[in-house]
N, C-alpha and C positions, 0 to 999 in steps of 0.2 A: 370482403366474403366472394370465393371462390364464381368464377364466371364459369358456366356448362359449357364446354365443346362438345358438339355433337357430332358422336363413333361418324366414323366411312362407311357402316351400312346403313345407317340412316340417312344420310347425305345419297348415298347411292339409293334408296329405296324413294328418297323424295325426289331429285330427280326424273327417275322410272318413271314413280307415278307421275309424273308432269308431261312424258314425253308419250304416256298412254292416253292421256287427257286431251294432248295436243294430236294426236293420232286420230282418234274417238272422235274429236270434235268435226273435225276435216272433212271424215271420214260421211261423217253424218251430213254436213251442209254442200261437200259436192255431191253424196246419192239425193237430197232431197233437187238441189236446185236440177241435176243431169233427167232424174227421174220425170220432173213438171214439163223442162222445157224443150223436150219432145214433142208433148201431146200439144206445149202452146204453137209450136212450129209446123207441127201436121193443120190446125187449125187455121192459123195464117194463110199454108202454100195454099188451102181450096180455095181463094180471093186473090191473090196475091204472089207477083214473082219472088222464086226466091233471092234474086239481087238483091229487090227491093228491100226484103228483110234485112237481109245481110247487113246492107248498108243503113238501113236506119238503127239497126242492133249495134253494130260498130262503129256509130257516131256516139250515141247515147252514152254508151260506156265510156268512152275516150271523154267526153264532156264531165262524165261524173265523176272518174276519178280524178281531173282535173281539178276539181270543185274540191272532193275532199282534199286533196292534196294542200291550195289554195286553204284550205279552215285546219291544215296540221293534224286530223285523221289519219292519212297516209302519206309514207314518207316514199322521195323520188329519187334515183342519184342523178345528184348532179352533175354527171360527164358527161349522160346522152346529152343537157341541155349543152354544155361549150363546145365539143365537138364528136357530135351526132356522127360524123360520114366516116369519123377515124377509132371511133370509141367501139370492142370489140363486144359488147354490149347489145349494141344498134344491128352490127354486124350475124351476130349470131340467133335474134329474133327477127332479122332480116329473113333469114333463110328459115327457119322457123316456118313466120308468118303463110311462104307458100305452103309449107302441107298443109298448116291451117284452113287456110283457106279453102283447097282444094276437097278439106273434111269438109266442111260446116256448106258448101255449094251443093258436094253431092248427097249430101243427108238428104238436106231440103227437096234437090231436087229425087232424091229415091221415097221420101215423104210424101210427094204431091201426084209420083207415078203409082206408088204400091202403098199397101198398108203398112201399120205401125208396126207389125208380129214379125213381117219381113225381114224387117228394117235389123228388128233386135235380135233375130236369129242370127244374122251374117256378124253384129256387132258381137255375140256371145261367142261365136267362132273364134274372134281375136287373138287368142291365147296361144291359137295354133301356127300362126304364124311371127307373133310378137315372142313366143320361143324358138324358134330357127332364126330371130334378129337379136336375141339378147345372147345366145352361144355363135353368131357372128362379129356383132360391134361391140356389146358389152363384157365379155369373158368371160361368161357362165355358164358352165359343165350341161350335160346334156340332162334332158327329163326323166327320171327314177319313174319306179314301177306305177305310181299313185297317179302319177301328172301323165303319165301315155291312157291308164284307163282313164281320167274324163276326155282328156283328147279325144281316144276312142267316143266318149258318149257324146262330145259336142259333133263330131264327122257322123255318127247314127241317127242324132237330133233333126241336125240340116238336114242329113239327105230323107229324113220322115215328112219332114216341113213341106219340102221341098215335091213332094208327089202327091201335097195334097193340097199346095197354093193352085188357084184357081186361075194367077195370074201364069201360071210356069205351065200350066196347061196347054192357055189359050197361045201366050206369046213365045211362050217353049225359051231356052235363055239371053233371047235377047230381052226379055221383061228385067232381069236382073239386071243389067248395064251400070246407073246410077251406081246400085248398091254393090256394084263389086267393086267399082272405084270409091267408094267410100271407106270400102272394107280394109283395100289395102293402103289408105291415105290416113285412113287410124293406127292402123300399126305401126306404120314409119312418122307419124305424129305422135305417139307414144316412147318412142326410142327416142327421137331427137330427144322431146320434150326432157325429160331425164337427161340427159347428155348435158342440156343449158342448166338444169337446175346443178350438176356434178362440179359442172366446167368454169361456170359464170355464174357465181354469187352478186346476188341483187339481191336490191328490196324488193319484197310482194308484190308494189302500186306499181314499179316498172315491169314485171313481166307482164302484167295486166294490162297498163296502158300501150306499151310496147308493142303487145300480140294485137289489142284492137287498132291502133293509129297506123300501123304496116300493112295491114290488113287490106284496110279500109279501101284504100286505088285500087288495089288489085282487085277487089272483091266490082267497084264501080266497074273498073273495064272490062271484067266476065259479063255484066249484066250489059251493058254498048256495045258488046264484041256479038249476045245469043242475042238482039235484039229485042230486049222483053220491053215489054208495055207497063209503062209507069202509072199504070190507073189508078187511082187515088176514090175513084169511086164508092169501094165499099168501106174504104173509113168516112168519107165523107156521109153515107147512108146508115153506117151501124155506131151507135155510140158502145154498143158492148165490140165491136170491132178492136175500137179503139182503146178500149183497156185492157181488149187480150196484147195487143199488141206493148201496151202501159208495160203491166203484167211480164210480155216476153224480155223489155228488154231489162226490164229490174234482175228478174232473174238470171240473164244474161252475163251482166255485171258479178251477178252472185258467183255465179259457176267458175268467173275467169277469176276471182280470190281463191275460191275454194277447192279449183282444181290444181292450182299452181304451187297451192299450199299441200294441197295432198301428196301433190306429186314428187316435192322437195323432202317429204318426209317417208315417203316409199318407196318402193323398186318399178322401175316402170310396168314387170307382168304382175305386181299387187295391184297398182296402180290400175293397171285394164281389169284384173279381177273384180276390181269396186264398181269400176263403171258396169261390170257386166251386172252385178247384185243389183244396183240398184234399179235396173232395168225391170226390176218385179212389181216395185210401185207402177209403173210406165204399165205395166199393161193390165194391170188390175184398174187402172182410170179409163184404158181401150176400152179395157170390158164391159164398164159401167155406163163411156160416155156415148159411145154411137155402139151398131151394129158394125162398122167396118174392120174385122176385124178376123182371125182364123176360126177355123173349125173346132168342136170337142178334142177331135186327135190331134190336129195342127199345134191347138194350147196346148197339150200336154207333152210333144213334141220340143215347140217353144222352152218349158221348164225344162226339161232334158239336157239342152242345150243348157242353161243355167244353170243345172245342177254338175255339169261336167266344168262348166268357167266355175266354179266356189269349192270343187274338189282339187283342181290345176294348183299344186304348189312349186315356186321357184326354184329352182334348181339353187346349189352357193356358186360363189365364184371361184373361179379357180387361179389357183396362187401363178404369179408369172403366166400370167394368159395378153397378149394384146387385148387392146380395146382401142374402137375409133372413138378419138377427142373432138370436140365444135371449134377449137384452137389451133389444133395440128394435126397430121393424117393419124398419127398414132400412139398410144403409150403403154405403158406396161402397168395393169392392175397390182402387181407384187409391191408390197411398200415398203424392200427391201431395197428396190431398184430407182425408189425417191431418191434426189440429190438432199442432201442436210440443208436444213433451216437454220435459221433463228432462234434462241430461247423461244421467245413470244409462239412464233407464228409455231415451233414444235409439240409450245402448249395447245396452240389453236389446233390441230391437227389430233394432239390426242387428244382433248374435247371428241372433237368432229369424230373419231372412229369411234369415241365409249356411246354417242351417241345413237351412230349406225348399230352397231352393236345390240342395245336397251329396242331401239326398233326391229330386227332381225327375230329379237325376239319374242316381242308381242305380235309378230307375224306368224311367227311358228307357233305361238299357243294359241292365235287364231284361223289354224290352219291352214295358211295364208305365206308363208315365211319359206325358207329353204329346209331343201331334203339334206337330212346326213347331218346335219348340224348338230352335235349330239353337246358343245359347247354350249349352244344359247336355248335348250329344249332343258340343260337344267339350272338353267339362271332364271327361269321362270316357276 
């Protein structure tokens, strides 16, 4: 009896379906964790210092990943244990941990000093800077008309929100110090994180473990250097506070896996847009839980920023452009300039390129992909 051989079309369709499913699941997972963690951290910063919260969350995630590794649930790269000081993976994530630390700490300081809506407005404006960084370091073209309009909406929405923000009215620009630090840190983190997933191939568990274990000592130093008072009174007095901290640790571990998974499947700008869209959940939770949020006009301005973030489309890569690498000073994005590889490596590169094309096709279908890529649009 003749064995049925699947056609190339059915094989390609199955591969595309799997790629779409992975992206959708990673986006939903990241959106849920990111949308809820911001609210949880806002609750925790009411009574606990940011450094203490960060140390507890980083420590718990480290322990959880190691336990999952011993239970054979997640995989880790053995090279990070054999010679960690020479491992390019460890060195790359050590650099990333500095940006991650600044982003996490400034985010918590901003939450402690202002309301959630203010943080989200600044977060929604990150494509303005990420677009420039993509052009400078990732070899991408400039934004097209749709993206220019999207960025204009972000600027108008952010400006309108600032004019209605009570903190800005009372304290001026100084009220936005920590949220501005968070803004620049998260933009740089988006670009460098994408470089890591592009240049340093490692297990998902390795990314999560190194991010947390390398950031932990830096967070501890920052907490001690700023003379934070590690008062555990709120934890001892309120079981609900302990439960909130416990849930935040679990969600923090989840966002570690979901963010690196999603980042490895989409571009830095698309990952930024996903991070903006999921803040809709945060806004709704913020309005439902307490009254420390913006006015109706401020909330409208916030959604204007979110709308601009959703409209933004990533520009395509420029053939032959010089891009920055975490392992060397620069590299060409033109595939023709790459050195020849062996048969197996060549097939891996072809499969990787095919996967990237399928991802870009999906992003175009979702309105989040590169502009002007007619070939990918035709494939969807």
